[in-house]
N, C-alpha and C positions, 0 to 999 in steps of 0.2 A: 676478374676475380670477385666472387660474391661477398657481400658483407657478412661478418660473423653473426650467427644466430643469437638473438637475445635469450638469455637464460630465463626459463620459466620459474617464477618464484614458488616456493612451497608455502601454501596458504592454509592456515588453520581457520576455519569458518565457525564462529559462534552463532548458533541459531536459537531463537526463542522457541518455546514449546506450546504456545497457545493455539497456533493454527496448524500444527502438524501432528499426526499424519493427515493426508498423504505427505510423505517426506519429499524433500527437494528432488532427490534422484528419481523417486517414483513419478513426480510431476514431469520430469524429463522423459520418462518412458511413455507417459500419457501423450506428451507432445509428439514424440516419434510415431505414435500410433494414430495421430490425427485427432486425439480426444481432448486436447487442451492447448493453451498458448505456451510459448517458450518459457522455460524455467531459466530466466536470464542469468542467475547466479552460476549455472553450470557452464556458461559460455565465457566467463571471465578467464583470460589467459593465465594459466598457472596450474600447479599440481594441488588440487583442493582436497582437504580432509574435512568432512562435515562433523561438527561436534553438537549433536542433538541428544535426545534421550536414549538413543541406541548406543552411545559411547563407542563410536567406530575407531577411536584412538587406542583401543585394545589395552585398557588398564588391567593389572593383575587381578586375579579372582578375589583376593582379599579386599582390594580397593573397591571393586565393583559391589561387593557385599556391603561395604561401608557406605558407598554412594546411594544404595537403595534405601538406606535408613535416613538419608538426608533429604531436605527439600531439593527438587531438581535443579533450581538455580544455583544452590550452594555446591552441589555435586559437579555441575558443569564448570563452575568457577574454579574449583580445586583441580579438576582434571586439566583445564586449560593452562593453569599455572604450572602443573607438573610437566606437561609436554611442550611448553612454549619454545624451548631451545631447539626443538626439532624442526622449526619452521622459520622462514625468512620474514614472515609478517603474519599478524593475527588480524582477522577481519570480522567484525560483528555486524550483523544485519538484523535490525528490529529485535535485539536481544538485550535491552537495557538492564533487566534484572540480573543478567550474567555479566554484561560488559562493564558496568560501573563497579561492581565488587572486584572484578578482575583488575581494573585500573587501580583500585585501592590497594590490592595485594602488591601490585608492581610498586606503588608508591611506598608502602610500608616496608617492603623488602629491599628497596632501592635497586630493584631489577629494571632492566631496560629491554624492550622488544618493540619493534615497529608495530603500532597498533592503530588500525583504521576502523572507525565506526560509521554506520549509516543509520541515523535515527530520523524519526518523523515528528516527535513531540517532546520537547525538553523543557517547556515552560511551566508545567505543573510544579508547585512549590517543592515537593520532595525530590523530584528529579533534578530541578534546578539547583537545589542545595547540594546534592550529591555531585552533580557535574562540575559545579564551581570548585568543589574539593579535589576532584581527581583529574581534571582536564589536562593538568601538567603532564600526565602519563598517557595521554592520547595523542598520537602523532598527527592525525587528521580526522576531523569530524565532518562527515557529509550530511548536510541537511537540505533536502529538496524543497520543503516549504519556505518561501521567501520570508514569511513572518517569523519562523523559527531561526532562520539564518540571522536575521536582524537581532532577535532576542539574545542569541548566544554571544554575539559581539558586544551589543550595547548594554545588556543587563547582566550578563555573567562575566564579562571582562575577558573572554577568550580572544587571543590575538587573531585578527582578521585573516592572517596568512594560514592559520590552522583550520579555518572553517570554509568549506566548499559548498556552494549551492549548485546541485546538478538536478535539473528538472526530470521528473519521472518519465519513463518511456512506456510504450505499449507495443505489443506484437501486432503490427499493422497487417501482417499476412493472415494470421488466424482470425483476427477480428475484422472481417471484410464481408459486406453484405452482398448476396447474390442479386443480380439485376432483375430476376423474374418474380420477386416477392412483392406483393402489394400490401403495404402497411394498413392494418385494420384495427389497431389498438394503441395503447401506450403502456409503459411499464416503469417500475422503479426497482432499484437493485441495491442490495447490501444491508448491513445492520448497524455498523458503528456510527453513533451519534445521529441516527436517522430519526426524523420527526414524522413518522407515519400517521400519527394521530391527526396532524394538520392536513396531510395529504388526503386521508379518508374523509375528513369533513369537507374538503374542497371538492371531492369527486361525488359526494352524495347528491343524487338527483340529477346529475348531468347525463347519465346514460352512456358515458364514454367508457369503453371496456379498458380496464387496467389490471395488470398482474403485478403483485409485489413479490419479487424474488428474494425473500428474506430467509436467512439461515439462523436457526436457534442453536447457539453453542451450549453444549452440556455444562451445567453448573454455573451458567451465567444468566443473569436476569436481562430482560429486554424492557427498556423504559417505555417504549410505545405500547407494548402489550399490557403492561401494568396500568398504563393510563386508560386503555380501552376496557379493562376489567377482566377478572378471572384468569390472569396470565395469558389471555388470548384463547383459552380453550373453548369458551362458550360465547364469545363476543359475536354480536350481530354485525356483519359487514353489509354494505350496500350491495345490491344484486350485481352491479357492474364491476365489483372489486373481488379479486381472488388472491390468495396468498399461498406460496409454496416454493421450496428451494428448487434450483435448477443446476445441473452439472454444466461444465463449460460449453459443450456442444448444444445442449438445450438452451443455455443462456444466449448463445449466438443466434439461435433461431428466434428467441424472444425479442432480442434487439432488432432483428431483421423485420419482424412483424409489427414493430412499434413505429408509429409516425414520429414520435419524439420520446425522450426519457425525462422523467421528473426526479430530481434529487433534493428531497426535503431534508433539511439539516437543522439540528440544534446548534446554537451559537458556540463556536470554539475558535481558538487562534491557531489551528493547524488545518491542513488541507484534507479533512475527512471527505470521503467520497471521490477522491481524485482518480482512483482506479476505474470506477464506474464511468466517470466523466470521459476519460480517455478512451475507454472501450466503446462508448457510445459514439464519440467523434470518429473513431476508426471505422465504425460501421455506417458512417455517413448519416448519423442521427444527431439533431441538436439537443441541447440539454437545458431544461428549466431548473435553476439551482437557487437555493436560499443564499442570500448575500451575507455569508458569515465572514468574519475577519480573516480566517485562514484561507479562504478562497479568493481573497482580494486580487483582482487582476487576472484570475484564471480564465474567465470568459470575457470575450470581447462582446459586450452587450449589444444585441441586435445583429451581430455578424454571424457568430457560431453558436449562439445560445442566448438565454435571457436570465437575468437575476430577478428575484422577488424578495420582499421583506421577510425576515425570519419569523416563523410562527403566525403569519397572517393568512388564514384560510380563505378569506374573501378575495384578497389580492391574488393568491395562487389560483383560485377558481377562475378568476377573470382571464388570467394569462393562459391557463390551460384551454379554456373555451375559445379564446381568440385564435390561438395557434392551431387548435383542432379544426377550426373553420377556415384555415388558410393553408391547405396542403402544399401549395406551390412555395409559400414562404418557408414552411418547415423544411421542404426539400432543399431550398437554397441554402439555408443555414446549416443543414446537415452536410452538404457538399463543402461548405467552408470549414466545418469541423474536420472533415477528412483531410482537407488541404493543410490545416493546422498541424495535424499529426504527421503528415508526410514531410513537412518543412522543418518541424521543431521537436517532434516527440517520437521519432522512430526508435525502436528497441536497440538497434545496432549502435546508435549514437549514445544512448544511455550506458550500454555495456562498455563501450570504448572509453567513456569518460570515467566511469568507476574503475575500470581496469587500469587506466593511467595513474589514478591516485594510489591504488594498491601497489603498482610497480614502483612508483616514485618513493613510497614509504619503505619498501623492501630494499631499494637501492641506497637509501640514506644510511643504512646500517653497514654497508659494504666498505 
């Protein structure tokens, strides 16, 4: 006789609005068409309802009209509170502006609902103050960066049993380098907390081709472009440096063509750049990374990548030149990076661990 099937929980997912669209379900469609990596959230076992700026929870027309007059975070918070009883668990991913007011509403109304959050950076003073106030109404707080996990327990006083450290995963099947590509350049990817000013200084005069796959978000300034002058429109770049965004397929091709990836970062206490780092490793490419507090221990220095001092263009230049001159060493470290992903950072492992936390929280209310 087969074991009874585990009930799939009804999950209300609170999503931030900074990086969407494309929306999560659209990212899933892109993956199915071979145009992007897995949208891991869609593979969490459960009946998911996404609460983003589309309000798929079907509020009445009068409410929707009211929400349109409010800041998006306030509208999402109120809608989540309205429909919370229809779900077994509420899960917030990267939606601190919604998740923390929602927890405050739960606290003020003395309402209870299993509530799981996945955050990356809770140590900034305003976030820390708010989380200290409302963590009593968060069932489980998932914090992948080790530094943030430690901060939540030691500085915010959140009980250790409520804080879970789950290392980020990467789609190792999508991010996989073909064997017939000969790397002839290097690259850098991403925008958050990137120190491209230092990278460009380091590359000037080296002749090493580098493409910076940077994305400019509408309405947001870029520190590195401001530092270079004229918001980047008229800046003179070295002849060997190009800049321009890439879609996922183009980015995969860029990784494949790159002998190694450079991740120049401004100092921070969270793991800025972790997505790029994991993608590069998955593509069998080593990473040269600024040694910020938030990436402490992320790279096994000399095995799958190299750390360099933050903001030191001369040190970065030397490391880039040395590794460019040693393609065999670069390939060796890249293979070690791929092995790191296969052993510890597979996407299925990450999905399973997050899913287990959500299911446990849902079961706690039963």
